[in-house]
MARKE-625221 format. One record per residue (C-alpha): residue number from 0; residue in one letter; x, y negated, z. Coordinates in pm, 1 decimal, m for minus. Each point is the difference from the previous one (the first is absolute). Example, Ala and Ser with C-alpha at 12.3 -4.5 7.8 and 13.67 -1.06 7.14 Angstrom:
% MARKE-625221
  num  residu        c1        c2        c3
    0       A    1230.0     450.0     780.0
    1       S     137.0    m344.0     m66.0
% end
This chain:
% MARKE-625221
  num  residu        c1        c2        c3
    0       M   13145.9  m22868.8    6313.2
    1       K     289.9     238.4     m55.4
    2       K     236.6    m293.3     m55.1
    3       I    m102.1    m154.8     330.7
    4       A      58.8     326.9     184.3
    5       L     339.9      43.9    m166.0
    6       F      93.8    m357.9      84.3
    7       L    m101.2      39.3     365.3
    8       L     184.7     331.1      31.4
    9       G     307.9    m155.9    m157.7
   10       A     m16.5    m305.1     226.8
   11       V     m33.2     209.7     314.9
   12       S     281.9     230.3    m113.1
   13       L     223.7    m298.8     m69.5
   14       I     m66.6    m151.9     341.9
   15       V      70.8     330.7     174.5
   16       L     316.8      47.3    m204.8
   17       L     123.8    m349.3      87.3
   18       T     m58.5      60.9     370.7
   19       Q     205.6     320.6     m15.0
   20       V     300.7    m137.4    m190.1
   21       G     216.8     m13.8     312.9
   22       S     m60.3     360.2      93.5
   23       L      49.9     107.0    m363.7
   24       I     339.6    m169.4      m8.3
   25       G      89.0     158.3     333.7
   26       L    m101.6     342.7    m127.6
   27       I     204.1     m38.2    m318.0
   28       V     310.6    m114.3     189.8
   29       S     m27.3     272.3     263.7
   30       L     m51.9     270.4    m263.7
   31       A     303.3    m129.6    m191.2
   32       I     211.0      15.8     315.8
   33       L    m132.6     349.3      73.1
   34       Y      92.3     113.7    m352.0
   35       F     348.7    m152.9      32.6
   36       A      50.2     163.4     340.9
   37       F    m109.0     337.1    m137.1
   38       K     244.3     m26.6    m289.8
   39       R     283.9    m104.3     230.4
   40       F     m89.9     280.0     245.6
   41       N      38.4     257.7    m277.4
   42       R     337.1    m144.0    m107.7
   43       A     146.7     m32.1     350.6
   44       D     277.5     247.3      76.8
   45       S      48.6     m63.5     370.2
   46       T    m240.6      77.1     281.4
   47       G      19.2    m357.5     124.0
   48       G    m101.7    m130.7    m341.3
   49       K    m292.3     240.3     m18.5
   50       V    m116.5    m103.1     348.8
   51       L      28.0    m369.6     m89.9
   52       W    m200.0      36.4    m321.3
   53       A    m255.2     222.8     174.1
   54       I     m57.4    m272.7     261.5
   55       V     m30.2    m265.0    m271.7
   56       G    m244.8     226.1    m184.0
   57       I    m211.7      58.5     310.1
   58       I     m16.5    m373.5      69.6
   59       A     m98.7     m68.6    m362.9
   60       L    m262.9     274.9      20.6
   61       C    m145.5    m163.0     313.4
   62       F     m18.3    m334.2    m181.7
   63       S    m166.5     169.4    m297.3
   64       I    m260.6     161.4     221.6
   65       S     m69.0    m332.2     170.9
   66       N     m91.0    m152.2    m339.2
   67       V    m309.2     217.8     m40.3
   68       P    m220.3    m307.1     m76.4
   69       A     191.2     m23.3    m327.3
   70       I    m208.8     295.4    m118.1
   71       I    m301.7    m234.0       5.8
   72       G     196.1    m237.0    m224.9
   73       I      82.7     285.6    m237.7
   74       V    m369.4      95.4     m17.0
   75       A     m85.1    m365.6     m74.1
   76       L     261.1      m2.5    m276.8
   77       V    m153.9     313.7    m152.0
   78       G    m342.6    m167.5      23.6
   79       L     132.7    m303.5    m186.6
   80       Y     142.9     228.5    m268.1
   81       F    m335.1     173.5     m51.7
   82       V    m183.4    m334.5     m13.2
   83       Y     248.6    m122.5    m260.4
   84       K     m43.3     313.6    m209.5
   85       A    m381.9     m12.4      23.8
   86       W      m2.2    m369.4     m91.3
   87       N     216.1      60.6    m308.5
   88       N    m199.2     305.6    m109.8
   89       E    m319.4    m202.4      20.0
   90       K     149.2    m273.8    m219.2
   91       A     119.1     258.2    m254.2
   92       A    m345.1     155.8     m12.0
   93       V    m161.5    m338.7     m70.3
   94       R     226.1     m64.2    m299.9
   95       Q    m104.7     313.1    m186.0
   96       P    m332.8     m29.5    m180.0
   97       S    m253.3     257.1     108.6
   98       D    m210.6     m23.0    m316.9
   99       P     171.1      95.3    m329.1
  100       F    m224.3    m247.2    m188.0
  101       D     117.3    m305.4     199.3
  102       H     249.5     m96.2    m267.5
  103       F    m192.5     112.7    m304.4
  104       E     111.3    m285.5    m224.0
  105       K     368.0      69.1      63.6
  106       E     m42.7     370.6     m61.2
  107       W    m200.8     m64.9    m318.0
  108       K     275.5    m222.5    m140.5
  109       E     263.2     265.7      70.6
  110       F    m219.1     268.5    m157.2
  111       S     m80.8    m201.7    m312.4
  112       H     368.3     m88.9     m66.1
  113       K     107.1     364.2     m13.7
% end
């Protein structure tokens, strides 16, 4: 039952993530432009250069704010990560024997050869 729930959560998260790819790309590009404008604003010596990079930064900030639906995509990506981790932890737990007497013959051979 847990596997089915993990699979459904992963499927829904993947669908939501795929629908938000455009806004995620827009957010990444606008944040990169904002970072570049901030760096260039700090390096500019003239007032005209500072005004130009401030305007570019404000425009990039407006584009970043308009990509708020990308936050839903980020939450879906985090959900996929947690589903992946839970799925792998469950597989690792299955591999380890819970009863120490499961492999008695193997243990007995190792004990008797010592």
